[in-house]
C-alpha positions in Angstrom: 3.5 -7.8 6.4 -0.2 -7.5 5.7 -2.7 -4.7 5.7 -5.8 -3.1 4.2 -6.1 -0.4 1.5 -7.4 2.6 3.3 -7.3 5.3 0.7 -6.6 5.6 -3.1 -5.9 8.8 -4.9 -6.3 9.8 -8.6 -2.6 10.5 -8.7 -1.4 6.9 -8.5 -0.7 6.5 -4.8 -2.5 5.5 -1.6 -2.3 4.4 2.0 -2.4 1.0 3.7 -3.7 0.5 7.3 -1.1 -1.9 8.8 -2.2 -4.7 11.1 -1.1 -3.9 14.7 0.5 -0.4 13.8 -0.8 3.1 14.5 0.4 4.8 11.4 -0.7 4.1 7.8 1.9 3.4 5.2 2.2 5.3 1.9 2.5 3.3 -1.3 3.0 4.3 -4.9 1.6 2.4 -7.9 5.2 1.7 -9.1 5.4 -0.7 -6.1 2.5 -2.9 -7.1 3.2 -6.6 -8.1 0.6 -8.7 -9.9 -2.2 -6.1 -9.8 -2.7 -2.8 -11.6 -3.6 0.4 -9.6 -6.9 0.5 -11.4 -7.9 -2.9 -10.0 -7.3 -2.0 -6.4 -10.3 -1.0 -4.2 -10.5 0.5 -0.7 -10.8 -2.5 1.7 -8.7 -4.9 -0.4 -6.2 -6.9 1.7 -2.6 -6.7 0.6 0.8 -8.0 1.5 3.9 -5.9 1.3 7.4 -5.2 2.6 8.1 -2.2 4.8 10.6 0.1 3.1 12.1 3.5 3.9 12.1 6.6 1.7 13.4 10.1 2.2 9.9 11.1 3.4 9.7 8.2 5.9 8.4 4.6 5.9 6.5 3.3 2.9 5.2 0.0 1.5 7.1 -1.8 -1.3 6.3 -5.0 -3.3 2.6 -4.5 -2.7 0.4 -7.4 -3.9 -3.3 -8.2 -3.3 -4.1 -11.2 -1.2 
């Protein structure tokens, strides 16, 4: 899947706006591949896999395109 970084927090997580979906997906910095959290910027395009956590859907294996 692909999307756009919508929001980044100072606590090491953020949200991705998903192409064609209404709800944004949560992601944690532990799920980043090939890029550090500090390198990400709002508006960056990313690819990811949709996962499931106890709190609901989330993004895993997130990498910048």
